[in-house]
C-alpha positions as a LaTeX table, in Angstrom:
\begin{tabular}{lrrr}
\hline
Residue & $x$ (\AA) & $y$ (\AA) & $z$ (\AA) \\
\hline
Unk1 & 0.00 & 0.00 & 0.00 \\
Unk2 & 1.12 & 3.52 & $-0.70$ \\
Unk3 & 1.90 & 5.85 & 2.17 \\
Unk4 & 0.95 & 9.50 & 1.99 \\
Unk5 & 2.53 & 12.19 & 4.16 \\
Unk6 & 1.04 & 15.56 & 5.05 \\
Unk7 & 3.07 & 18.45 & 6.45 \\
Unk8 & 1.42 & 21.38 & 8.22 \\
Unk9 & 3.11 & 24.68 & 8.96 \\
Unk10 & 3.03 & 27.41 & 11.60 \\
Unk11 & 2.37 & 30.11 & 9.00 \\
Unk12 & 1.45 & 30.58 & 5.36 \\
Unk13 & 4.91 & 32.08 & 4.84 \\
Unk14 & 6.52 & 28.79 & 5.92 \\
Unk15 & 4.18 & 26.75 & 3.72 \\
Unk16 & 4.89 & 28.92 & 0.68 \\
Unk17 & 8.65 & 28.80 & 1.32 \\
Unk18 & 8.43 & 25.00 & 1.54 \\
Unk19 & 6.51 & 24.97 & $-1.74$ \\
Unk20 & 9.23 & 27.07 & $-3.37$ \\
Unk21 & 12.04 & 24.82 & $-2.07$ \\
Unk22 & 10.35 & 21.57 & $-3.08$ \\
Unk23 & 9.43 & 22.93 & $-6.49$ \\
Unk24 & 13.03 & 24.07 & $-7.08$ \\
Unk25 & 14.24 & 20.59 & $-6.09$ \\
Unk26 & 11.89 & 18.99 & $-8.63$ \\
Unk27 & 10.04 & 16.90 & $-6.07$ \\
Unk28 & 6.41 & 15.87 & $-6.56$ \\
Unk29 & 4.02 & 17.27 & $-3.96$ \\
Unk30 & 0.65 & 18.97 & $-3.62$ \\
Unk31 & $-0.07$ & 22.22 & $-1.82$ \\
Unk32 & $-3.55$ & 21.79 & $-0.34$ \\
Unk33 & $-5.83$ & 22.92 & 2.47 \\
Unk34 & $-5.26$ & 21.36 & 5.88 \\
Unk35 & $-7.94$ & 18.69 & 6.36 \\
Unk36 & $-10.51$ & 19.38 & 9.09 \\
Unk37 & $-9.41$ & 18.16 & 12.51 \\
Unk38 & $-5.66$ & 18.43 & 11.94 \\
Unk39 & $-3.40$ & 20.93 & 13.68 \\
Unk40 & $-1.93$ & 23.65 & 11.57 \\
Unk41 & $-1.01$ & 27.25 & 12.23 \\
Unk42 & $-2.16$ & 28.12 & 8.75 \\
Unk43 & $-4.67$ & 26.65 & 6.32 \\
Unk44 & $-2.04$ & 25.26 & 3.91 \\
Unk45 & $-0.40$ & 21.84 & 3.95 \\
Unk46 & 1.96 & 19.95 & 1.68 \\
Unk47 & 1.19 & 16.34 & 0.75 \\
Unk48 & 3.82 & 14.01 & $-0.67$ \\
Unk49 & 4.33 & 10.31 & $-1.24$ \\
Unk50 & 5.89 & 8.51 & 1.72 \\
Unk51 & 8.93 & 7.32 & $-0.25$ \\
Unk52 & 9.85 & 10.98 & $-0.93$ \\
Unk53 & 9.82 & 11.97 & 2.74 \\
Unk54 & 13.61 & 11.63 & 3.25 \\
Unk55 & 14.23 & 13.93 & 0.28 \\
Unk56 & 11.55 & 16.38 & 1.45 \\
Unk57 & 13.18 & 16.47 & 4.91 \\
Unk58 & 16.61 & 17.19 & 3.41 \\
Unk59 & 15.35 & 19.94 & 1.09 \\
Unk60 & 13.35 & 21.69 & 3.80 \\
Unk61 & 16.19 & 21.43 & 6.34 \\
Unk62 & 18.59 & 22.88 & 3.78 \\
Unk63 & 16.21 & 25.81 & 3.31 \\
Unk64 & 15.67 & 26.34 & 7.04 \\
Unk65 & 12.00 & 25.34 & 6.97 \\
Unk66 & 10.52 & 23.01 & 9.59 \\
Unk67 & 6.93 & 21.80 & 9.46 \\
Unk68 & 4.75 & 22.28 & 12.50 \\
Unk69 & 3.39 & 18.72 & 12.28 \\
Unk70 & 3.83 & 15.63 & 10.12 \\
Unk71 & 0.96 & 13.23 & 9.50 \\
Unk72 & 0.83 & 9.95 & 7.63 \\
Unk73 & $-1.71$ & 7.49 & 6.35 \\
Unk74 & $-1.51$ & 4.30 & 4.34 \\
Unk75 & $-3.64$ & 3.21 & 1.42 \\
Unk76 & $-7.33$ & 3.88 & 1.82 \\
Unk77 & $-7.18$ & 4.84 & 5.51 \\
Unk78 & $-9.32$ & 7.86 & 6.26 \\
Unk79 & $-7.62$ & 8.92 & 9.50 \\
Unk80 & $-4.32$ & 10.78 & 9.57 \\
Unk81 & $-1.79$ & 9.68 & 12.24 \\
Unk82 & 0.67 & 12.18 & 13.70 \\
Unk83 & 4.26 & 11.11 & 12.95 \\
Unk84 & 7.64 & 12.16 & 14.32 \\
Unk85 & 9.38 & 14.65 & 12.00 \\
Unk86 & 12.80 & 13.66 & 13.44 \\
Unk87 & 12.37 & 9.91 & 12.81 \\
\hline
\end{tabular}
């Protein structure tokens, strides 16, 4: 099953900077609204495939951007689980 990761941010500025960094790195991702019920300081989140998470972490760290929260879900699950960004 495919894993999907969702990153939320403390501000729209952080989310847009993350978008810029990931786009420049050529990584596939979606900028989308934070789903209802999830913590986010702003209304924007970035979704990416689980296998890309290590690359996403490296690109964001290199650009000085840290997500507020990381969530994951597998396959057709409907609930997001909070994950550890440092793992």
